[in-house]
C-alpha positions, 0 to 999 in steps of 0.5 A, a space after each residue: 374485148 368479149 371471147 365468145 363462148 363455145 356451144 356446150 356440144 362443141 365442147 363436149 365433142 372436143 373433150 371426147 376427142 382427147 387421149 387422156 381420160 378426163 372425169 368431173 366429179 361432183 361433191 358427193 363423188 358422183 360422176 358428173 361428166 367423163 369423156 370417151 377415154 375415161 369410159 374406156 379406161 375406167 369401164 364407165 358407161 353412160 348409165 354411170 353418168 351422175 352416179 357415184 363411183 362404185 367399190 370398184 375404184 375405192 382408191 379414187 373414192 378415197 383420193 377424192 375425199 382427201 382432195 376435197 378436204 383440202 389435202 394436196 394429192 398430186 397423183 394416184 397409181 391404181 390398176 385398171 378396173 378392166 384389166 388389173 395388170 395394167 396401171 393407171 395414174 390419176 391426177 386431181 384438180 379442184 374447180 374454182 367457184 364449184 364444188 366439183 373436182 376434176 380427174 385427169 387419168 392416163 395409162 402408165 403400165 409401160 412407163 412404169 415397167 421401164 422404170 423398174 427395169 432401169 432400176 434393176 439394171 441400175 443395181 446390177 451395174 452398181 453391183 458390177 462396179 463395186 465388184 471389179 478388182 480394178 480401181 474405178 473412179 468417176 469425177 465431174 468436170 471440175 474434178 469433184 469425185 462423184 463415185 468410187 468403187 469398193 476397190 478404190 475405196 480400200 486403198 485409202 484410209 476412211 478418214 483420208 480418202 481423196 475427194 478430187 482429181 487434185 487430191 488423188 494425184 497428190 497423194 499418188 505422186 505418180 512416176 512413169 513406170 517405164 522411165 522412173 520420171 515424174 509425171 509432168 503436170 497435165 499429163 496424168 490420163 484423167 487430166 488428158 481426158 478432161 481435155 477430150 483426149 482418150 489416152 491409151 493405158 499408162 503404166 504408172 508407179 503410185 503410192 497407194 494402201 501404204 505402198 507402192 503399186 504399179 498400175 495400168 492406168 486408163 481414163 475416158 471423157 464422160 459426155 452428155 447428150 450434147 457431146 459436152 464433157 461432163 466428167 472423166 472415169 478413171 480404171 486403174 488395174 494393179 499389175 504389180 506382181 506382174 511388173 516385178 516378174 518382168 522386171 526380175 526376168 529382165 534382170 536375170 536376162 541381163 545377168 544371162 547375157 553378161 554370163 553368155 558373154 564371159 562364157 563365149 570369151 572363155 569358151 574361145 579361150 578353151 577352144 584355142 587351148 583344145 585346139 593347141 592341145 589336139 594338135 599336140 596329142 595328134 602329134 604324139 599319137 602319130 609318133 607313138 603310132 609310128 613306134 607301134 607300127 615299127 614294133 609291131 612290124 619287128 614283131 610280125 617279122 620275128 614271127 614270120 622268121 620264127 615260122 620260116 625257121 621251123 620249116 628250114 630246119 627240117 629242110 636243112 636236116 634232110 638235105 644233109 641226110 640226102 647227101 649222106 644218103 645219095 646212093 640209097 634211092 629209098 632214103 632220097 625219095 623219103 628225105 625229097 618228100 620230107 623237103 617237099 613238105 617242109 617247103 610247103 609249110 614255108 609257102 603257106 607262111 608266105 602265102 598267110 603273110 600275103 593274105 595278111 597284108 591284103 586282108 584276103 580270106 581263104 582261098 577255098 578252092 585251093 583246099 583238099 581233103 586233109 588226113 589229120 593222122 598223116 599230118 601229125 606223123 609228117 610233123 613228128 617226122 620233120 621235127 623229131 631229129 631236133 627233139 633232143 637238142 630243144 630239151 636241153 639233155 632231158 629226155 622226151 617221150 612221145 606217144 599218139 592215138 589216131 583215128 583213121 576217119 579224121 578227115 577235114 578239108 583245108 590247106 595242108 601246108 597251114 595245118 602242118 604249120 599250126 602243128 609244128 608251132 604246137 609241137 615247138 610250143 610243147 617241147 619248150 614247155 618241157 625243158 627238163 624232159 617230159 612226154 609229148 602226145 598227139 591225138 586225133 579223133 572225130 565224131 559225126 560232125 568235127 575231127 580234131 587234133 590235140 598236142 598235150 605236154 607234161 610241162 609247166 603248164 599256164 596260169 588262168 591269166 596266161 591261159 585266157 590271153 594265150 591267143 592274143 597276138 604278141 602276148 609271149 611269156 618267153 620274153 625277148 625270145 618269144 614273139 607272141 605270134 605262135 599260138 596267134 597264128 594257130 588260132 588264126 589258121 583254125 578260124 580260117 578253116 572254120 574251126 576252133 582252137 581250145 586250151 586246157 592247162 594249169 600250172 604244173 600240170 601241163 597243157 593240151 591245145 585241141 584244133 577242132 574242124 568240121 568233119 569231111 568224108 574222104 572219098 576214093 578220089 582223094 586217095 587216088 594216084 593223081 592223073 599223069 600231067 599230059 605231055 605235048 611239046 610247047 615252044 615256051 618263053 621264060 622270063 626270070 632275072 633270078 639266076 638259079 630260079 631260071 635254070 632250075 625251071 627251065 631244066 624242069 621244062 626242058 626235062 618234060 619235053 618242052 622247047 625253052 628260051 630264057 630271058 631276064 628282062 622286059 626288053 629282051 622278052 619284048 624283042 623275043 616275042 615280036 621275033 618268034 612264035 611262042 605257045 606260052 609265055 611264063 613270066 616273073 613280075 619283078 624284072 629289072 627294067 620293068 613289070 612282067 604285066 607289060 609282057 602280059 598285056 603285050 602278048 593278050 593284045 598281040 598274040 591272044 592265042 598265047 597262053 599266058 602264065 605269071 610266076 611270082 613271089 609277090 601278091 598279084 593284084 586282082 585287077 592285073 590278074 585278070 589279064 593273065 590266064 593263071 597266076 602261081 605264087 612261089 614256090 610253085 610245084 612242078 606238077 602245077 606248073 607243068 598243068 598250067 601250060 595247058 588250057 583248063 579244059 585239058 586233062 591236067 593234074 589237080 594243082 597242089 600248091 598256092 595257085 591263084 586263078 584268073 579268068 581265062 581270055 
């Protein structure tokens, strides 16, 4: 069958419609034909047809010559004549039976740029591949090694590098790093990846680089465009140092746990031992504390006995002299005053012991303005008769120097007691005789009284400890409370006690107090106690005390009935009308507070007074109008019979005020 020929015009139109540039060159290089695409790419026009290619296409001319010479030229890349930044690719074909050459031209600018970019990216990836510290190996589907980075190559000698996955596994002899067991066949991450499994990181122990390494191995399958597995990429990261540290830490933790267990057992044992020993120590401490308390109580009792005896000695001497001089009124008054002052000193001792038991502060309201020279003269008069006996036959001289303005605010009984202690200590320090000196003085702010002796003196150590409780240099004869009490009295009166002494040179003890100015009222004669007949019920179980107090009250013009028990007093309170109730606290069948409470509730207008040798509790004292501690001065007792707003004498003894109801 004969194929009809297309008309030339129709064939030319078809070629012009092609996107590929087409040229037909004759033997001498002249352009015999070109289509529209060729005219655009090469800058040809109708004028250039049948004209040779000009100097703008030297490469084409040269290639055409090579083709006509029979040389094979598949393609040629030349810049576009109209835009040199764009690249053209020319392919040549010799037309059979003709001396002409067919050239097909296409633009490859974008394709060439992509090729260059891909090449650059490939070089970058290759650099990264070689630079990564982890070992990277790529195997094909049959397990042949396609590529290994520099780190992987350095793990094996050049002449013994594995070429397949099987050779690598044989050299590694991998163990599971967690269990220490060899990997089973087909369980290596790369073997599982070739089967299409994306295995998580597996910790392996392998033999590489002449030693044993611990690596985190990860393998991923490599697939083609169709998704078929064409290989596997294996990445191993060396974690040997980290795992060694982890294992060392785990071992250390195990050792620590074992040690902690042993320590816990030992601690339990020690705790039991400590608990047992603590019980023993507590029992021992309690026993020793009891012993110390008993010893302290004995020492305290000895000190109190010492102070009470100091007060009783002048009382007994004055009482004897009083009987001897009974027919001399002036002497009787003098000895009576001395007995009164000695009794005040004893009362101050009892009050101080009570404050010690209750830890009460000094009752400032009971203080008075005291003249230190007068106190000194009174103590000398009270003790002078005993000096010769205390000096064991030696002669004792006395000197004094007083300032007339040495006034302080204090409890006179306590100051007498402190001075009495100092005088006795001074006499004891001069067993072979010497000179006792008492000096009083004052300045703008302070007043003081000082007792000096010319006795044996004190060492530095003894002087530093002289004011310590229970410290004594007298052995069994001393309680160690004398100077400690003197120090306490000074402190309670806002003063200080000072010692100046040296061995063989005697001792001086100075008591310094804040000075006050005496007012005329301080030296005035106390106003007389008001009189006015009162009906008084006196409750006192001590027979002598009951008789003396009732006599005192009757002599003062009052009507007095006396009872000795709570039951008798209750009957009297309910049967008669009384103005004043005076009761002791320690009664044979109960407490005087019961009577005070009954009088307060049933007879609120009755005056309620407590006279006791005990230390009253503040809560109980509130039920009475006034609480007076034995021994109580007659003037104080008589003044207490009337309400506080009555013109009574100021109390001179140890009185405890209670709220008036």
